[in-house]
C-alpha positions as CSV (number, residue, x, y, z in Angstrom):
1,M,22.2,25.6,17.4
2,I,22.9,25.5,13.7
3,T,19.8,27.7,13.1
4,M,21.2,30.3,15.6
5,F,24.6,30.2,13.9
6,I,23.1,30.7,10.4
7,A,20.8,33.5,11.6
8,C,23.7,35.3,13.3
9,A,25.8,34.9,10.1
10,A,23.0,36.3,8.0
11,A,22.6,39.3,10.4
12,A,26.3,40.0,10.4
13,G,26.5,39.7,6.6
14,C,23.5,42.0,6.2
15,F,24.9,44.6,8.5
16,A,28.4,44.6,6.8
17,A,26.8,44.8,3.3
18,L,24.6,47.7,4.1
19,H,26.8,49.6,6.4
20,Y,30.2,49.2,4.7
21,G,29.0,48.3,1.2
22,V,26.4,50.9,0.5
23,H,27.3,53.2,3.5
24,L,23.8,53.0,5.0
25,G,23.5,54.6,8.5
26,T,24.3,52.5,11.5
27,G,20.7,52.6,12.8
28,W,19.2,51.4,9.6
29,S,21.9,48.8,9.2
30,V,21.3,47.4,12.7
31,F,17.5,47.4,12.0
32,A,18.0,45.5,8.7
33,S,20.4,43.0,10.3
34,L,18.0,42.3,13.1
35,S,15.2,41.8,10.5
36,A,17.4,39.4,8.6
37,F,18.1,37.5,11.9
38,V,14.4,37.2,12.7
39,A,13.5,36.2,9.1
40,V,16.1,33.4,9.0
41,Q,15.0,32.1,12.4
42,A,11.4,32.2,11.3
43,T,11.9,30.5,8.0
44,V,14.1,27.7,9.3
45,G,11.8,27.3,12.3
46,V,8.8,26.8,10.1
47,R,10.6,24.2,8.0
48,L,11.8,22.4,11.1
49,R,8.4,22.3,12.7
50,R,6.9,20.9,9.5
51,S,9.6,18.2,9.4
52,I,9.0,17.3,13.0
53,K,5.2,17.3,12.6
54,A,5.6,15.0,9.6
55,V,7.6,12.5,11.6
56,M,5.2,12.6,14.6
57,D,2.2,12.3,12.3
58,E,3.8,9.2,10.9
59,V,4.4,7.8,14.4
60,Q,0.7,8.5,15.3
61,R,-0.5,6.9,12.0
62,I,1.5,3.7,12.7
63,M,0.1,3.4,16.2
64,L,-3.5,4.2,15.1
65,D,-3.4,1.7,12.2
66,G,-2.0,-0.9,14.5
67,R,-4.7,-0.4,17.1
68,E,-7.4,-0.4,14.4
69,K,-6.1,-3.8,13.1
70,I,-6.2,-5.2,16.7
71,D,-9.7,-3.9,17.2
72,A,-10.8,-5.5,14.0
73,K,-9.3,-8.8,15.0
74,V,-11.1,-8.6,18.4
75,R,-14.4,-7.9,16.7
76,R,-13.9,-11.0,14.5
77,W,-13.2,-13.1,17.6
78,Q,-16.6,-12.1,18.9
79,F,-18.2,-14.1,16.1
80,R,-15.5,-16.8,15.9
81,P,-13.8,-17.1,19.2
82,P,-10.1,-18.0,19.2
83,G,-8.8,-21.4,20.5
84,S,-8.0,-20.0,23.9
85,I,-8.0,-16.6,25.7
86,K,-4.3,-17.0,26.5
87,A,-3.4,-17.6,22.8
88,A,-5.4,-14.5,21.8
89,Q,-3.7,-12.4,24.4
90,L,-0.3,-13.5,23.1
91,E,-1.3,-12.7,19.6
92,I,-2.4,-9.2,20.5
93,E,0.9,-8.7,22.4
94,R,2.9,-9.8,19.4
95,D,0.9,-7.5,17.1
96,T,1.2,-4.5,19.5
97,R,5.0,-5.1,19.8
98,A,5.4,-5.2,16.0
99,F,3.7,-1.9,15.3
100,T,5.2,-0.2,18.4
101,L,8.7,-1.1,17.3
102,E,7.8,0.3,13.8
103,A,6.8,3.6,15.4
104,L,9.9,3.6,17.6
105,K,12.0,3.2,14.4
106,A,10.2,6.2,12.9
107,T,11.1,8.5,15.8
108,E,14.8,8.0,14.9
109,K,14.2,10.2,11.8
110,L,14.1,13.1,14.2
111,R,17.8,12.7,15.2
112,K,19.0,14.2,12.0
113,L,17.3,17.4,13.0
114,K,18.4,17.6,16.7
115,H,21.5,19.8,15.8
116,W,19.1,22.4,14.4
117,M,16.9,22.6,17.6
118,P,18.6,22.3,21.0
119,F,15.5,21.0,22.8
120,L,14.5,18.3,20.2
121,E,16.5,15.7,22.1
122,R,14.1,15.9,24.9
123,Q,11.1,15.6,22.6
124,I,12.7,12.5,21.1
125,A,13.3,11.1,24.6
126,T,9.6,11.8,25.5
127,A,8.2,10.0,22.5
128,Q,10.5,7.0,22.9
129,F,9.8,6.8,26.6
130,Q,6.1,6.4,25.9
131,L,6.8,3.7,23.2
132,R,9.3,1.8,25.4
133,W,6.7,1.9,28.1
134,I,4.2,0.1,25.9
135,L,6.8,-2.5,25.1
136,K,7.5,-2.9,28.9
137,D,11.2,-2.3,28.1
138,F,11.8,-0.8,31.5
139,D,15.6,-0.7,31.3
140,K,15.2,1.7,28.4
141,V,12.4,3.5,30.2
142,D,14.7,4.2,33.1
143,E,17.4,5.4,30.8
144,L,15.0,7.8,29.0
145,L,13.1,9.1,32.0
146,P,15.6,11.8,33.1
147,K,15.7,13.2,29.5
148,A,11.9,13.1,28.9
149,L,9.5,15.9,29.4
150,V,7.2,14.9,32.2
151,V,4.2,17.0,31.4
152,G,0.6,16.1,31.5
153,P,-1.2,13.5,33.7
154,E,-0.3,10.4,31.5
155,M,3.5,11.1,31.7
156,T,3.3,11.9,35.4
157,A,1.3,8.8,36.2
158,M,3.9,6.7,34.3
159,K,6.7,8.3,36.3
160,I,5.2,7.6,39.7
161,A,4.1,4.1,38.6
162,R,7.7,3.4,37.6
163,M,8.9,4.8,40.9
164,Q,6.5,2.4,42.6
165,M,7.8,-0.5,40.6
166,R,11.3,0.3,41.7
167,G,10.2,0.6,45.3
168,E,11.3,4.2,45.7
169,P,10.5,6.0,49.0
170,I,7.0,7.2,49.3
171,E,8.2,10.8,50.0
172,A,10.0,10.9,46.6
173,I,6.8,9.8,44.9
174,R,4.8,12.3,46.9
175,K,7.0,15.2,45.6
176,V,6.3,14.3,42.0
177,Y,2.6,14.0,42.9
178,D,2.4,17.3,44.8
179,K,4.1,19.1,41.9
180,A,1.5,17.7,39.4
181,A,-1.4,18.5,41.8
182,K,-0.4,22.1,42.2
183,R,-0.6,22.8,38.4
184,A,-3.6,20.6,37.6
185,R,-6.8,22.0,36.2
186,Y,-10.3,20.8,37.2
187,N,-10.5,17.1,36.5
188,G,-7.1,17.3,34.9
189,N,-5.2,15.2,37.4
190,V,-7.6,12.3,37.8
191,L,-5.3,9.5,36.6
192,V,-2.4,10.8,38.8
193,D,-4.8,11.0,41.8
194,A,-6.0,7.5,41.2
195,C,-2.4,6.2,40.7
196,F,-0.9,7.8,43.8
197,S,-3.9,6.9,46.1
198,W,-3.5,3.2,44.9
199,I,0.2,3.3,45.7
200,L,-0.5,4.6,49.2
201,V,-3.2,1.9,49.8
202,N,-0.8,-0.7,48.3
203,R,1.8,0.3,50.9
204,G,-0.6,0.2,53.8
205,L,-0.9,4.0,54.1
206,V,-4.7,4.1,54.0
207,D,-5.1,7.3,56.0
208,D,-2.7,9.1,53.7
209,A,-4.7,7.8,50.7
210,F,-7.9,9.1,52.2
211,K,-6.4,12.5,52.7
212,V,-5.1,12.5,49.1
213,L,-8.5,11.7,47.7
214,T,-10.2,14.2,50.0
215,A,-7.9,17.0,48.6
216,A,-8.2,15.6,45.0
217,L,-12.0,15.8,45.1
218,K,-11.8,19.5,45.7
219,N,-10.5,19.7,42.1
220,S,-12.5,16.9,40.6
221,D,-15.9,15.3,40.5
222,N,-14.7,11.9,39.0
223,Q,-17.0,9.1,40.0
224,F,-14.3,6.5,40.5
225,L,-12.3,8.8,42.8
226,K,-15.5,9.5,44.8
227,A,-16.2,5.7,45.1
228,N,-12.7,5.0,46.4
229,H,-13.0,7.9,48.8
230,E,-16.2,6.5,50.2
231,H,-14.7,3.0,50.5
232,L,-11.8,4.3,52.5
233,M,-14.1,6.6,54.6
234,N,-16.2,3.5,55.5
235,N,-13.2,1.2,56.1
236,R,-13.9,-0.8,53.0
237,V,-10.3,-1.0,51.9
238,T,-10.8,-4.2,50.1
239,H,-13.3,-2.5,47.8
240,F,-10.8,0.1,46.7
241,T,-10.2,-0.3,43.0
242,N,-9.1,1.6,39.9
243,A,-10.7,-0.9,37.5
244,G,-13.3,1.7,36.5
245,F,-10.5,3.6,34.6
246,G,-10.1,0.6,32.3
247,E,-7.2,0.6,29.9
248,Q,-6.1,4.0,31.1
249,W,-5.3,2.4,34.5
250,Y,-4.0,-1.0,33.3
251,S,-1.6,0.6,30.8
252,L,0.4,1.7,33.9
253,F,1.2,-2.0,34.5
254,L,0.7,-1.7,38.3
255,E,-2.2,-4.3,38.1
256,E,-3.2,-6.9,35.6
257,P,-6.9,-6.7,34.4
258,K,-9.1,-9.5,35.7
259,V,-10.4,-11.6,32.9
260,K,-13.7,-13.2,33.6
261,T,-14.1,-16.6,31.8
262,Q,-17.5,-17.9,31.1
263,K,-18.2,-21.5,31.9
264,Q,-19.7,-23.4,29.1
265,R,-23.1,-24.8,29.9
266,P,-23.7,-28.4,29.1
267,V,-25.9,-29.0,26.1
268,Y,-28.5,-31.7,26.5
269,R,-29.9,-33.3,23.5
């Protein structure tokens, strides 16, 4: 908004100076004022985009550094196992929470720019929605969701996963899914297909899940969707699983990953 005001002021000032100050013709004065308007918009826009990119790069760096530290810790545990798997999981959760909160704090730097760009508030909400999701702060997630830009399969999958958590009607979830399916590219909606079909199976709507996967496979060759489609086609509902998607699936928090513990073999001497 401020950018538009400054650009309009610059254009008006340019027109007045040229038309009334140096008595330039109306046509040339209008042309020059429009050029001034565009130049101010472009200059301020470039500066704002650089500022926004700097903040988002900082957020991304914080998240990447945090994950790298966790990965390094996990690698160390492969050679020197922790006292217990539960303690290790809690430590990872604490570390993840710490660097996610740091990234969340960094996004607040964007607020001082929101008066310059009318749609920046929605970008802030989108970034904070994703970070709050990682923290499982679902009260804040629900508060941010109406403001966030639900674009891309990850955001869409989060939205329908949250709708499932809240027990919303299946038709409301289907509307969100159908909208995403219509604009999806080949293999571009796999996570959303997997999520929605799981919700249908979870609610006992197995036939609907089969139809969804049948339609989804016309726009995808994903092996895990194919496997689930075959399980439902052959009445093997208990074999239906999204575990093959790994962290991408479990990050939606609809299921907990199954941790296999190895029994220690007795050592005879």
